[in-house]
C-alpha positions as CSV (number, residue, x, y, z in Angstrom):
1,M,190.1,30.8,130.0
2,R,186.4,30.5,129.6
3,N,186.7,28.1,126.6
4,I,189.4,26.0,128.4
5,F,187.1,25.8,131.5
6,L,184.2,24.7,129.5
7,L,186.2,22.1,127.7
8,V,187.6,20.8,131.0
9,S,184.1,20.8,132.5
10,V,182.6,18.8,129.6
11,L,185.3,16.2,129.8
12,L,184.8,15.9,133.5
13,I,181.1,15.6,133.2
14,F,181.5,12.9,130.6
15,T,184.0,11.0,132.7
16,Y,181.8,11.2,135.7
17,S,178.8,10.0,133.8
18,C,180.8,6.9,132.7
19,E,181.7,6.1,136.2
20,E,178.2,6.6,137.5
21,P,175.7,5.1,135.2
22,N,172.8,6.4,137.5
23,I,173.4,9.9,136.2
24,N,173.3,9.9,132.4
25,D,174.4,12.4,129.8
26,E,171.1,14.1,129.4
27,Q,170.7,14.7,133.1
28,N,174.3,16.2,133.3
29,L,173.5,18.6,130.5
30,E,170.4,19.6,132.3
31,I,172.4,20.3,135.5
32,E,175.1,22.0,133.4
33,S,172.5,24.4,131.7
34,V,170.3,25.1,134.6
35,A,169.1,28.8,134.7
36,L,168.1,29.7,138.2
37,K,165.0,31.8,138.4
38,S,165.0,35.0,140.6
39,S,162.5,36.3,143.0
40,S,161.9,39.9,144.1
41,N,163.4,39.1,147.5
42,N,166.7,38.0,146.1
43,H,167.8,41.4,144.6
44,Y,170.1,39.5,142.4
45,Q,171.0,42.4,140.0
46,L,171.7,44.7,143.0
47,Y,174.0,42.1,144.6
48,K,175.8,41.5,141.3
49,K,176.7,45.2,140.8
50,F,177.9,45.6,144.4
51,A,180.0,42.4,144.0
52,L,181.7,43.5,140.9
53,A,182.3,47.0,142.4
54,L,183.8,45.4,145.5
55,H,186.1,43.0,143.4
56,Q,187.4,45.9,141.3
57,A,187.9,48.0,144.4
58,M,189.9,45.1,146.0
59,K,191.8,44.6,142.7
60,D,192.9,48.4,142.4
61,H,193.4,49.1,146.1
62,Q,195.5,47.1,148.5
63,E,194.3,49.4,151.2
64,V,190.7,48.2,150.6
65,R,191.9,44.5,151.0
66,Q,193.8,45.5,154.2
67,F,190.8,47.4,155.3
68,I,188.3,44.4,154.8
69,K,190.8,42.1,156.5
70,D,191.2,44.4,159.5
71,E,187.4,44.9,160.0
72,A,186.8,41.1,159.7
73,L,189.4,40.3,162.3
74,K,187.5,42.6,164.8
75,K,184.7,40.0,164.7
76,F,182.3,42.6,165.9
77,N,179.6,40.0,166.3
78,G,181.7,36.9,166.9
79,D,182.2,36.0,163.3
80,Y,184.4,37.4,160.4
81,D,181.6,39.7,159.5
82,I,181.8,43.4,158.3
83,L,178.4,45.2,158.6
84,Y,178.5,47.5,155.5
85,N,176.2,50.2,156.4
86,Y,177.8,50.5,159.8
87,I,181.3,50.9,158.5
88,S,180.6,52.5,154.9
89,D,181.9,55.9,156.1
90,A,185.3,54.6,157.4
91,R,188.3,56.3,155.9
92,V,190.1,54.1,153.4
93,A,192.9,55.3,151.0
94,G,192.1,59.0,151.3
95,S,188.4,58.4,150.8
96,T,185.4,56.7,152.5
97,F,184.9,53.0,151.9
98,R,181.5,53.8,150.4
99,D,182.9,56.4,147.9
100,I,185.5,54.0,146.6
101,I,182.7,51.4,146.0
102,K,180.4,54.1,144.4
103,S,183.2,55.1,142.0
104,Y,182.7,51.7,140.2
105,Y,178.9,52.2,139.7
106,E,177.4,53.8,136.7
107,N,174.5,55.0,138.7
108,E,174.6,55.7,142.4
109,S,170.8,55.0,142.6
110,D,171.7,51.3,142.3
111,L,174.0,51.5,145.3
112,L,171.3,53.5,147.3
113,E,168.7,50.7,146.3
114,L,170.8,48.0,147.7
115,E,171.6,49.9,151.0
116,D,167.9,50.4,151.6
117,A,166.8,47.0,150.4
118,V,169.4,45.0,152.5
119,P,170.2,47.2,155.6
120,S,172.1,44.3,157.1
121,L,174.3,43.7,154.1
122,T,177.5,42.0,155.2
123,I,180.9,41.2,153.8
124,F,182.0,37.9,155.3
125,V,185.6,36.4,155.1
126,P,185.2,32.7,155.4
127,K,187.6,30.2,157.0
128,L,188.1,27.7,154.3
129,P,189.5,24.2,155.0
130,E,193.0,23.4,155.7
131,D,193.9,27.0,156.2
132,S,193.7,27.6,152.5
133,F,192.2,31.1,153.1
134,S,190.9,33.0,156.2
135,A,190.9,36.5,157.6
136,E,194.0,35.6,159.7
137,N,196.1,34.2,156.8
138,W,194.9,36.5,153.9
139,N,197.9,37.7,152.0
140,V,196.5,41.2,151.1
141,A,199.8,42.1,149.1
142,E,199.0,39.3,146.6
143,E,195.6,37.9,147.0
144,V,192.5,39.4,145.5
145,P,189.4,37.3,146.5
146,M,186.5,36.6,144.1
147,V,183.2,37.8,145.6
148,A,180.4,35.3,146.4
149,V,176.8,36.0,147.1
150,K,174.8,33.8,149.6
151,F,171.1,33.9,149.3
152,T,168.9,32.6,152.1
153,D,166.4,30.9,149.9
154,Q,168.6,28.6,147.8
155,D,172.0,26.8,147.9
156,K,173.7,27.5,144.7
157,V,176.3,30.3,145.0
158,P,177.3,33.0,142.4
159,L,181.0,33.8,142.2
160,F,181.9,37.1,140.6
161,S,185.0,38.7,139.2
162,S,185.2,42.1,137.5
163,D,188.1,41.1,135.3
164,S,187.2,37.5,134.1
165,D,184.4,35.0,133.9
166,S,181.8,34.6,136.7
167,Y,180.4,31.3,137.9
168,L,177.5,29.6,139.5
169,L,179.0,27.3,142.2
170,D,177.0,24.2,143.0
171,E,176.1,23.4,146.7
172,N,178.5,20.5,146.8
173,A,181.7,22.5,146.2
174,I,183.8,24.6,148.7
175,P,186.3,27.0,147.2
176,R,190.1,26.3,147.5
177,F,191.1,29.8,146.6
178,P,190.4,33.4,148.1
179,V,186.8,34.6,148.2
180,V,184.6,36.8,150.4
181,V,180.9,36.5,150.7
182,L,178.0,39.0,150.5
183,K,174.9,38.2,152.5
184,P,172.5,39.5,155.1
185,N,173.5,39.4,158.7
186,E,171.8,36.9,161.0
187,R,173.2,38.3,164.2
188,I,171.9,41.8,164.2
189,I,168.6,43.6,163.6
190,S,168.8,47.0,162.0
191,N,166.6,50.1,162.5
192,A,164.7,49.4,159.4
193,N,163.2,46.4,161.0
194,P,159.7,47.0,162.5
195,Q,160.6,44.9,165.5
196,Y,163.7,47.0,166.2
197,S,162.2,49.0,169.1
198,E,161.1,45.7,170.8
199,N,164.8,44.4,171.0
200,P,166.0,45.2,174.5
201,N,169.7,45.2,173.6
202,R,172.0,48.2,173.3
203,D,171.8,50.4,170.2
204,Y,174.9,51.0,168.0
205,S,174.8,54.0,165.5
206,S,177.1,55.2,162.9
207,I,177.6,58.7,161.7
208,N,175.5,58.2,158.6
209,G,172.5,57.6,160.8
210,Y,172.4,53.7,160.5
211,S,171.7,51.8,163.8
212,F,171.6,48.3,164.8
213,K,171.2,46.0,167.8
214,F,172.6,42.5,168.4
215,L,169.9,39.8,168.4
216,H,171.3,38.2,171.5
217,P,173.9,39.7,173.8
218,I,176.1,36.7,173.3
219,F,176.9,38.0,169.8
220,N,178.1,41.4,171.0
221,N,181.9,41.5,170.5
222,I,182.0,45.2,170.5
223,N,181.4,45.3,174.3
224,P,181.6,41.5,175.1
225,I,180.1,40.2,178.4
226,V,183.0,38.6,180.2
227,I,182.4,36.1,183.1
228,D,185.3,34.4,184.9
229,I,184.3,31.0,186.3
230,V,186.2,28.0,187.5
231,I,185.2,25.0,185.4
232,D,186.7,21.5,185.6
233,D,185.7,18.5,183.5
234,T,183.7,17.2,186.5
235,P,183.5,19.5,189.4
236,D,184.4,18.1,192.8
237,Y,181.0,19.0,194.3
238,L,179.2,16.9,191.5
239,V,181.5,13.9,192.4
240,D,180.6,14.5,196.2
241,A,176.9,14.6,195.4
242,W,177.3,11.3,193.4
243,Q,179.0,9.7,196.4
244,I,177.0,11.1,199.2
245,Y,173.8,9.8,197.7
246,G,175.2,6.2,197.1
247,E,176.3,6.6,193.6
248,E,174.1,4.2,191.6
249,Q,171.8,3.6,194.7
250,N,170.1,7.1,194.0
251,L,169.4,7.9,197.7
252,G,168.7,11.5,197.1
253,W,168.8,14.5,194.8
254,H,172.1,15.7,193.7
255,R,171.0,19.3,193.5
256,D,169.7,19.2,197.2
257,F,173.5,18.9,198.2
258,I,174.7,21.6,195.9
259,Y,172.0,24.3,196.4
260,Y,171.0,23.5,200.1
261,T,174.0,21.4,201.5
262,L,171.5,18.6,202.2
263,Q,172.7,15.1,202.8
264,P,171.3,12.0,204.6
265,S,172.6,13.3,208.1
266,I,171.6,17.0,207.3
267,V,168.1,17.3,206.1
268,N,167.4,21.0,206.5
269,G,169.6,23.8,204.9
270,P,169.8,27.3,203.5
271,Y,169.7,28.1,199.8
272,I,173.4,28.6,198.5
273,Y,173.7,31.5,196.1
274,D,177.0,30.3,194.6
275,Y,175.9,28.3,191.7
276,E,174.0,28.6,188.5
277,E,172.9,26.0,185.9
278,F,175.0,25.6,182.6
279,M,174.3,23.8,179.6
280,R,177.6,21.9,179.5
281,W,177.6,19.6,176.5
282,F,175.6,19.9,173.2
283,K,175.5,17.3,170.4
284,L,173.5,16.8,167.2
285,D,171.7,13.5,167.4
286,G,172.2,10.7,164.8
287,N,174.9,10.3,162.3
288,G,176.8,13.0,160.4
289,L,174.3,13.4,157.5
290,Q,171.3,13.3,159.9
291,G,172.8,16.0,162.0
292,L,173.7,18.2,159.1
293,E,170.3,17.9,157.5
294,A,168.8,18.9,160.9
295,I,170.5,22.2,160.8
296,A,171.2,23.0,157.4
297,A,168.0,22.3,155.6
298,S,167.0,24.8,152.9
299,P,164.4,27.4,154.2
300,A,161.0,26.8,153.0
301,T,160.5,30.0,151.2
302,G,159.3,28.5,147.9
303,V,162.1,30.2,145.9
304,T,163.9,28.0,143.5
305,G,166.8,30.0,142.3
306,L,168.4,32.8,140.3
307,D,167.8,34.3,136.8
308,A,171.6,34.3,136.0
309,P,172.2,32.6,132.6
310,E,175.6,34.2,132.2
311,L,177.0,32.3,135.2
312,E,178.8,29.1,134.5
313,P,177.5,26.2,136.6
314,I,180.1,24.4,138.6
315,L,179.1,20.8,139.8
316,V,181.5,18.8,142.1
317,N,181.0,15.1,142.6
318,P,177.2,15.3,143.8
319,N,176.3,13.5,147.0
320,N,173.9,13.9,149.8
321,F,175.8,16.5,151.7
322,N,174.6,20.2,151.5
323,Q,177.8,21.9,152.1
324,G,177.0,25.5,151.3
325,S,176.4,26.5,154.9
326,F,179.9,25.4,155.8
327,W,181.6,28.4,154.2
328,T,178.9,31.0,153.2
329,D,177.2,31.2,156.6
330,G,180.2,31.1,159.0
331,S,179.1,29.7,162.4
332,F,175.6,28.1,162.9
333,E,173.5,30.1,165.3
334,F,171.3,28.3,167.8
335,D,168.4,29.6,169.9
336,V,167.4,27.9,173.2
337,S,164.2,28.9,174.9
338,V,164.2,27.8,178.6
339,G,160.8,27.6,180.4
340,Y,160.6,27.5,184.2
341,L,157.0,28.4,184.8
342,D,157.0,31.2,187.3
343,G,154.6,33.1,185.3
344,S,157.3,34.6,183.1
345,D,158.0,34.0,179.4
346,P,160.8,31.6,178.8
347,I,164.5,32.7,178.9
348,E,165.9,33.2,175.4
349,K,169.5,32.1,175.1
350,G,171.7,31.7,172.0
351,F,175.1,30.5,170.9
352,P,177.2,30.1,167.9
353,A,179.0,26.9,166.8
354,D,181.5,26.4,164.0
355,P,181.0,23.4,161.9
356,E,184.3,21.9,163.5
357,D,182.6,22.2,166.8
358,L,179.8,19.9,165.8
359,F,181.3,17.6,163.3
360,D,184.4,15.6,162.6
361,I,184.9,16.4,158.8
362,E,187.0,14.6,156.2
363,Y,187.4,16.7,152.9
364,G,188.3,15.7,149.5
365,N,189.4,18.1,146.8
366,W,188.6,18.6,143.1
367,N,190.9,20.5,140.5
368,P,189.2,21.3,137.3
369,L,192.1,23.6,136.5
370,P,195.4,24.1,138.5
371,W,194.4,27.6,139.6
372,F,190.7,26.6,140.3
373,E,190.4,24.2,143.1
374,F,187.4,23.2,145.4
375,Y,186.8,21.1,148.5
376,Y,183.9,18.8,149.0
377,I,183.0,16.7,152.1
378,E,183.8,13.0,151.8
379,N,182.7,12.0,155.4
380,I,181.1,13.7,158.3
381,E,180.3,12.5,161.8
382,T,178.7,14.3,164.8
383,K,180.7,15.0,168.0
384,A,179.9,16.6,171.5
385,Y,180.6,20.3,171.8
386,K,181.7,21.5,175.2
387,L,179.4,24.5,175.4
388,D,179.0,25.9,179.0
389,L,176.0,28.1,178.3
390,D,175.0,30.0,181.5
391,I,171.2,29.6,182.0
392,R,170.3,30.7,185.5
393,A,170.3,29.6,189.2
394,W,167.7,26.9,190.1
395,N,165.9,28.3,193.2
396,L,162.9,26.0,194.3
397,K,161.0,28.8,196.2
398,D,157.4,28.0,195.2
399,D,156.5,31.3,193.7
400,T,159.8,31.6,191.8
401,N,160.6,28.2,190.2
402,S,159.2,25.0,189.3
403,N,160.7,21.4,189.9
404,E,160.9,21.2,186.0
405,W,162.4,23.1,183.3
406,W,161.9,22.5,179.5
407,F,164.3,23.5,176.8
408,L,163.3,24.1,173.1
409,F,166.0,24.4,170.4
410,E,166.2,25.8,166.9
411,E,169.0,26.7,164.5
412,V,168.5,30.3,163.3
413,D,168.3,31.1,159.6
414,L,166.4,34.3,159.3
415,E,165.7,37.1,161.7
416,T,161.9,37.2,160.9
417,S,160.3,36.0,164.1
418,N,156.8,35.2,165.4
419,E,155.4,33.9,168.8
420,T,152.9,31.4,170.0
421,T,151.1,30.7,173.2
422,R,151.5,27.3,175.0
423,T,150.2,25.9,178.1
424,R,152.2,23.6,180.4
425,T,151.7,21.9,183.7
426,T,154.5,21.3,186.3
427,N,155.1,20.7,189.9
428,Y,156.4,23.0,192.7
429,N,158.1,21.9,196.0
430,S,156.2,22.7,199.1
431,N,158.9,22.3,201.5
432,I,160.7,25.7,200.8
433,G,160.3,28.5,203.3
434,F,162.0,31.1,205.4
435,E,163.8,30.6,208.8
436,D,165.3,33.8,210.5
437,G,164.8,35.7,207.3
438,E,166.8,33.2,205.3
439,L,165.5,30.9,202.5
440,F,165.6,27.3,203.6
441,K,164.6,23.9,202.4
442,F,163.1,21.5,204.9
443,G,163.9,17.9,204.2
444,L,165.4,15.9,201.5
445,E,163.7,15.6,198.0
446,L,160.0,16.5,199.0
447,G,160.6,16.3,202.6
448,G,157.5,14.2,203.2
449,S,155.4,16.9,201.7
450,V,153.7,17.0,198.4
451,E,154.3,18.9,195.2
452,N,151.9,21.6,194.2
453,T,150.8,21.1,190.5
454,E,150.1,24.2,188.5
455,S,149.3,25.1,184.9
456,S,150.8,28.2,183.3
457,E,150.3,29.9,179.9
458,F,153.2,31.7,178.3
459,K,154.5,32.9,175.0
460,V,157.2,31.4,173.0
461,Q,159.4,33.3,170.4
462,Y,160.3,31.3,167.3
463,N,162.0,32.2,164.0
464,L,159.8,31.5,161.0
465,D,162.3,29.8,158.6
466,S,164.6,28.3,161.3
467,N,165.2,24.5,161.7
468,K,163.1,23.3,164.7
469,L,165.2,20.9,166.8
470,G,162.6,19.8,169.5
471,D,162.2,20.3,173.2
472,E,163.0,18.2,176.4
473,S,162.4,18.6,180.0
474,V,164.8,18.5,183.0
475,N,163.8,17.8,186.5
476,F,165.5,19.3,189.7
477,G,165.6,15.7,191.1
478,D,167.4,14.2,188.1
479,N,170.8,12.9,188.9
480,M,173.7,14.6,187.0
481,V,176.4,12.1,187.4
482,I,175.2,8.6,186.3
483,S,178.3,6.7,186.0
484,E,181.9,6.5,187.2
485,H,184.8,5.0,185.2
486,N,188.2,4.0,186.4
487,H,191.6,3.1,184.8
488,S,194.8,2.3,186.4
489,I,198.3,2.8,185.1
490,S,201.0,0.9,187.0
491,S,204.8,1.2,186.9
492,P,207.5,-0.5,189.2
493,F,207.2,2.5,191.6
494,V,203.7,4.1,191.2
495,T,200.1,3.2,190.4
496,V,198.0,6.1,188.9
497,N,194.3,5.7,189.1
498,L,192.4,7.6,186.5
499,K,188.6,8.5,187.0
500,W,186.1,10.1,184.8
501,Y,182.2,10.6,185.2
502,G,179.5,10.2,182.8
503,L,176.8,13.1,182.9
504,R,173.3,12.6,182.1
505,R,172.2,13.5,178.8
506,Y,168.8,14.8,177.6
507,S,167.6,14.3,174.0
508,T,165.0,16.1,171.9
509,G,165.4,13.5,169.2
510,D,167.4,16.1,167.1
511,V,169.8,17.3,169.8
512,S,171.2,16.1,173.1
513,F,172.5,18.2,176.0
514,S,173.7,17.9,179.6
515,L,172.7,20.4,182.4
516,I,174.8,21.0,185.6
517,P,175.3,23.7,188.2
518,L,178.7,25.4,188.0
519,K,180.1,27.7,190.9
520,V,180.1,31.3,189.8
521,Q,181.2,33.1,192.9
């Protein structure tokens, strides 16, 4: 097979070079013979030995394949991830999962070294395009996946098999055959991390002493937080606020009506505790390539590759799309820091998004051999993702909340974090107070009073190697509905008037979003 594959590869490269004169034979040979250099952080040989052991275990034991499938379908962190150190003592085929893997090692010390070096080692079952392979449709009776390794510091992906050749997969290729991925886990923090004790989330421990916490509660699918809310495309009370304040005449603040029941004829009102602010829509700005580059840029670690000359390079129709993150990383992870300047540090929120949530994608396929097929991206465009991420209620009481919030976004690549101190000036309403022990707002908007201006210093957490996506401010007085659209459908017996409303969008330059209050009780 190796000789046939090399022959076909050379023919394909020669054909491609003829069609694309900008890439000559010499450059193709350089690409084909590239030997990626290793760094001490990659632990390449340790990953390789584990990958070969895992492949042989899956080949020899259908029970192991079933176990991996079943564990992936649990989606303990919201993705098809299996945290190896957490489940290594689970019983499989009359033994433990770890003992089965260990049986394919010459020296257990190599397995111990990997377990210590990569405490968040994860087996990920990717969802490949067009339902060609996933945890849901994995036929464990017949399919033995190859094992890929995703390194955080470069894009090329080694593919391992214990009974045939191994390969080096170019970043422009997506497998069209069964494969599982080894990688660190970006959604948990292990007890080996020095910052473990500072994480406030719940601790999960296994019988072997391994412990972990989720980086954010939103990733916790072991004990998920379930919130039942009523959500319409455009809630009635937003439409009411739009109409009460004169639609495009902008006669008042929409949130005055929602949080305090204020309108032109009712200028004083109590605070209503039924609502919280939600980030409703999220979208990457720009075209598809710009959006992809904003969140899938290679981390700036200075590492150039792997020392793996025995791997066969696989190059698929090179283009400007870095597609490695679409199948080796699973969902993209986003952090949102929300500052509201009451003297507290910002709220830290997070959410995952699948590539299909953020992009409309058109795939092509490449078939070097009938049994060795790949996808690549032919075209990609950004689209709006209906998120409905709960932030908090917006209470204007002057010692609790400001008139302005700011939102800072990043796409998370690594769990190593740092913090910086920032200073920001904002305004507070002075027409908030108590009447008969109840919190009231006196007057529409500022009620004839003035805003109090204050500066505040606060700390912001950020991930060192993540993709920064900018920040933007939202004011309490911003209109949420900014347009109304109508369409009528008539028949001989009835006319149907269709209406929809445009929400205000805020942009950081890299991402845009909308923010609205939704009823939660």
